[in-house]
RODO-2510 file (C-alpha; in nm, 4 decimals, decimal comma):
residues 225
     n   res          X          Y          Z
     1     x     0,5781    -1,6692    -0,9980
     2     x     0,7210    -1,4720    -1,1918
     3     x     0,5423    -1,0947    -1,2486
     4     x     0,3943    -1,1424    -1,6001
     5     x     0,4096    -0,7796    -1,7013
     6     x     0,1513    -0,8478    -1,9952
     7     x    -0,1112    -0,9092    -1,7307
     8     x    -0,0813    -0,5466    -1,5797
     9     x    -0,3859    -0,3391    -1,6646
    10     x    -0,2723     0,0227    -1,7996
    11     x    -0,5108     0,3207    -1,6412
    12     x    -0,3590     0,6311    -1,7210
    13     x    -0,2997     0,8823    -1,4683
    14     x    -0,2868     1,2306    -1,5991
    15     x     0,0608     1,3935    -1,6544
    16     x    -0,0306     1,6687    -1,3881
    17     x    -0,0938     1,4091    -1,1260
    18     x     0,2461     1,2778    -1,1223
    19     x     0,6158     1,3942    -1,1568
    20     x     0,7571     1,2439    -1,4840
    21     x     1,0903     1,2562    -1,3344
    22     x     1,3496     0,9676    -1,3136
    23     x     1,4629     0,9126    -0,9820
    24     x     1,6736     0,6661    -0,7970
    25     x     1,4741     0,3518    -0,5991
    26     x     1,5608     0,2148    -0,2820
    27     x     1,2504     0,1760    -0,0905
    28     x     0,9110     0,0134    -0,1649
    29     x     0,5993     0,1058     0,0667
    30     x     0,2869    -0,0841     0,0892
    31     x    -0,0180     0,1117     0,1449
    32     x    -0,4020     0,0434     0,1495
    33     x    -0,6312     0,2430    -0,0035
    34     x    -0,9293     0,2844     0,2895
    35     x    -1,1582     0,2527    -0,0389
    36     x    -1,3831    -0,0181    -0,2583
    37     x    -1,2281    -0,2732    -0,4448
    38     x    -1,1737    -0,1446    -0,7661
    39     x    -0,8197    -0,0202    -0,8694
    40     x    -0,9171     0,1273    -1,1689
    41     x    -1,1707     0,3635    -1,0033
    42     x    -0,9193     0,4508    -0,7323
    43     x    -0,7253     0,5829    -1,0372
    44     x    -0,9639     0,7750    -1,1930
    45     x    -1,0417     0,9247    -0,8424
    46     x    -0,7238     1,0243    -0,8375
    47     x    -0,7533     1,2124    -1,2020
    48     x    -1,0694     1,3715    -1,1088
    49     x    -0,9507     1,4940    -0,7324
    50     x    -0,7883     1,8272    -0,6818
    51     x    -0,5134     1,7058    -0,4329
    52     x    -0,2375     1,7620    -0,6090
    53     x     0,0281     1,4714    -0,7245
    54     x    -0,0642     1,2402    -0,4848
    55     x    -0,0769     0,8766    -0,6282
    56     x     0,0888     0,5491    -0,6352
    57     x     0,2383     0,3790    -0,9361
    58     x     0,0485     0,0470    -0,8605
    59     x    -0,3090    -0,0375    -0,7483
    60     x    -0,4168    -0,3862    -0,6925
    61     x    -0,7629    -0,4767    -0,6935
    62     x    -0,9607    -0,6723    -0,4334
    63     x    -1,2817    -0,8678    -0,4382
    64     x    -1,6292    -0,7831    -0,5493
    65     x    -1,5744    -0,5074    -0,8300
    66     x    -1,7445    -0,4775    -1,1211
    67     x    -1,7015    -0,6425    -1,4674
    68     x    -1,3673    -0,5811    -1,6357
    69     x    -1,1453    -0,6455    -1,3611
    70     x    -1,0818    -0,9225    -1,0976
    71     x    -0,9147    -0,9917    -0,7771
    72     x    -0,5510    -0,9405    -0,7427
    73     x    -0,5248    -0,7598    -1,0627
    74     x    -0,2439    -0,5198    -1,0971
    75     x    -0,3262    -0,1781    -1,2362
    76     x    -0,0452     0,0511    -1,3500
    77     x    -0,1136     0,4058    -1,3875
    78     x     0,2661     0,5466    -1,4407
    79     x     0,5866     0,4118    -1,4748
    80     x     0,7759     0,3138    -1,1426
    81     x     1,0839     0,5101    -1,2748
    82     x     0,8692     0,8226    -1,2235
    83     x     0,7054     0,9431    -0,8673
    84     x     0,4340     1,1124    -0,6833
    85     x     0,3724     1,2079    -0,3189
    86     x     0,2229     0,8987    -0,1007
    87     x     0,3791     0,9523     0,2416
    88     x     0,2857     1,3082     0,3786
    89     x     0,5383     1,2904     0,6340
    90     x     0,5867     1,6188     0,8290
    91     x     0,9072     1,7645     0,9478
    92     x     0,8472     1,7045     1,3051
    93     x     0,8565     1,2875     1,2316
    94     x     1,2287     1,3504     1,1405
    95     x     1,2859     1,5896     1,4287
    96     x     1,1257     1,3384     1,6871
    97     x     1,3530     1,0205     1,5485
    98     x     1,6827     1,2393     1,5617
    99     x     1,6717     1,2081     1,1730
   100     x     1,7630     1,5163     0,9496
   101     x     1,4826     1,5669     0,6643
   102     x     1,4955     1,4401     0,3172
   103     x     1,2568     1,3672     0,0670
   104     x     1,1360     0,9843     0,0849
   105     x     0,8562     1,0316    -0,1793
   106     x     1,0932     1,0300    -0,5008
   107     x     1,2624     0,7000    -0,3763
   108     x     1,0241     0,4936    -0,2446
   109     x     0,7938     0,3328    -0,5059
   110     x     0,4263     0,2962    -0,3360
   111     x     0,1930    -0,0111    -0,3979
   112     x    -0,1886     0,0641    -0,2848
   113     x    -0,4017    -0,2517    -0,2033
   114     x    -0,7964    -0,1809    -0,2396
   115     x    -0,8977    -0,2290     0,1093
   116     x    -1,1123    -0,0928     0,3549
   117     x    -0,8903    -0,1267     0,6884
   118     x    -1,0003    -0,1286     1,0104
   119     x    -1,3496    -0,2434     1,0766
   120     x    -1,5794    -0,2309     1,3730
   121     x    -1,8090    -0,5155     1,5105
   122     x    -2,1365    -0,4381     1,5905
   123     x    -2,4787    -0,6506     1,6936
   124     x    -2,4422    -0,9898     1,6123
   125     x    -2,1308    -1,0641     1,4244
   126     x    -2,1468    -0,7609     1,1896
   127     x    -1,8243    -0,5886     1,0631
   128     x    -1,8411    -0,2281     0,9327
   129     x    -1,5890    -0,0211     0,7678
   130     x    -1,5519     0,3462     0,8446
   131     x    -1,8311     0,4892     0,5998
   132     x    -2,0810     0,2087     0,7762
   133     x    -2,0908    -0,0301     0,5183
   134     x    -2,0876    -0,4070     0,6365
   135     x    -1,8253    -0,6151     0,5251
   136     x    -1,8850    -1,0080     0,4584
   137     x    -1,7587    -1,1887     0,7394
   138     x    -1,5181    -1,4245     0,4971
   139     x    -1,3340    -1,1057     0,4169
   140     x    -1,2526    -1,0175     0,8006
   141     x    -0,9203    -1,0664     0,9765
   142     x    -0,9259    -1,0725     1,3293
   143     x    -0,5510    -1,0137     1,4857
   144     x    -0,4579    -1,2107     1,7839
   145     x    -0,3555    -0,8710     1,9407
   146     x    -0,5201    -0,5513     1,8154
   147     x    -0,3306    -0,3071     1,6157
   148     x    -0,3595     0,0638     1,6128
   149     x    -0,6806     0,0480     1,8327
   150     x    -0,8717    -0,2320     1,6144
   151     x    -0,8542    -0,5693     1,6298
   152     x    -1,0877    -0,6474     1,3157
   153     x    -0,9392    -0,5641     0,9750
   154     x    -1,0705    -0,5913     0,6115
   155     x    -0,8351    -0,8952     0,4847
   156     x    -0,6012    -0,8400     0,2325
   157     x    -0,6980    -1,1383    -0,0197
   158     x    -0,5115    -1,4259    -0,1338
   159     x    -0,4826    -1,2970    -0,4788
   160     x    -0,3603    -0,9601    -0,3848
   161     x    -0,1054    -1,0954    -0,1518
   162     x     0,0422    -1,2914    -0,4287
   163     x     0,0365    -1,0181    -0,6730
   164     x     0,1993    -0,7811    -0,4339
   165     x     0,4779    -1,0667    -0,3505
   166     x     0,5383    -1,0767    -0,7424
   167     x     0,5772    -0,6891    -0,7682
   168     x     0,8011    -0,6879    -0,4764
   169     x     1,0568    -0,9725    -0,6426
   170     x     1,0058    -0,7931    -0,9898
   171     x     1,1374    -0,4580    -0,8164
   172     x     1,3848    -0,5508    -0,5846
   173     x     1,5620    -0,7173    -0,8653
   174     x     1,5307    -0,4239    -1,1259
   175     x     1,6196    -0,1690    -0,8694
   176     x     1,8289    -0,3622    -0,6275
   177     x     1,5815    -0,3048    -0,3349
   178     x     1,6573    -0,5212     0,0008
   179     x     1,3300    -0,7477     0,0548
   180     x     1,4452    -0,8622     0,3765
   181     x     1,1754    -0,8248     0,6498
   182     x     1,2321    -0,6431     0,9419
   183     x     0,9242    -0,6232     1,2408
   184     x     1,0214    -0,2648     1,2791
   185     x     0,7770    -0,1813     0,9821
   186     x     0,4785    -0,1559     1,1646
   187     x     0,5664     0,1439     1,3871
   188     x     0,7721     0,4567     1,2860
   189     x     1,0951     0,3698     1,2266
   190     x     1,4176     0,5792     1,1776
   191     x     1,5394     0,3142     0,9046
   192     x     1,2516     0,4179     0,6884
   193     x     1,2969     0,8024     0,7635
   194     x     1,6799     0,7664     0,6789
   195     x     1,6214     0,6357     0,3510
   196     x     1,7311     0,2795     0,4472
   197     x     1,7108     0,0452     0,1444
   198     x     1,4143    -0,2076     0,1864
   199     x     1,0230    -0,2682     0,2268
   200     x     0,8280    -0,0580     0,4353
   201     x     0,4565     0,0231     0,5116
   202     x     0,2887     0,3481     0,5713
   203     x     0,3095     0,2921     0,9328
   204     x     0,6879     0,3121     0,9069
   205     x     0,6609     0,6900     0,8480
   206     x     0,3559     0,7997     1,0159
   207     x     0,1756     0,6937     1,3900
   208     x    -0,1712     0,7811     1,2421
   209     x    -0,1657     0,5450     0,9799
   210     x    -0,2851     0,1706     0,9757
   211     x    -0,1638     0,0667     0,6366
   212     x    -0,1133    -0,1763     0,5587
   213     x    -0,2197    -0,3885     0,8688
   214     x     0,0121    -0,7065     1,0398
   215     x    -0,2104    -0,9386     0,9268
   216     x    -0,0835    -1,3142     0,9441
   217     x    -0,0769    -1,4169     0,5402
   218     x     0,0853    -1,0662     0,4569
   219     x     0,3359    -1,1310     0,7294
   220     x     0,4169    -1,4626     0,6109
   221     x     0,4442    -1,3693     0,2545
   222     x     0,6996    -1,1031     0,3418
   223     x     0,9084    -1,3227     0,5504
   224     x     0,9289    -1,5916     0,2279
   225     x     1,1029    -1,3312     0,0295
***
């Protein structure tokens, strides 16, 4: 399915919240928000915070948000030609991998998937996110092997996964980014730190992150690219 650019919702990020500077793109990085299901709300939060120019150009909504958006809807807050900080890599990470420090954020396009991340099982089959809010059972993904200390994660929806696939294919063609799936993207990898052309996750740069999580449906999609 080709990406229908006309269906992308534009929710503007203030110019002071990103760098209006065109840079060569060689990587695409998958994140999840560790927040609620509304992409517009995520972007407005970035507009109102005081963290500086930290954002991704695209956010993908999930299930259960208020009227006006829908599951899998792609919201864009600035052009993929421009950039903002979204990785937060410390220099010692490069040193530990024996890789010279380079600025990755300008060359990496970020996608945020609205998702709570790791869940905790409490009592009689009830699952809670890190702010102690219950997540419905039909939105829980149980991994066969725990990842980053957690076996249960908020599931990426089919619609979100399809939207991410459409974006990857579109940007892969536009920026000549290699979409080949590599197993090392779930841990810190020198390939990512060197600025190697390809698709990565936030885990590829930081061991303290769990976004995105290695859910079977997501991996299956990545392997089809």
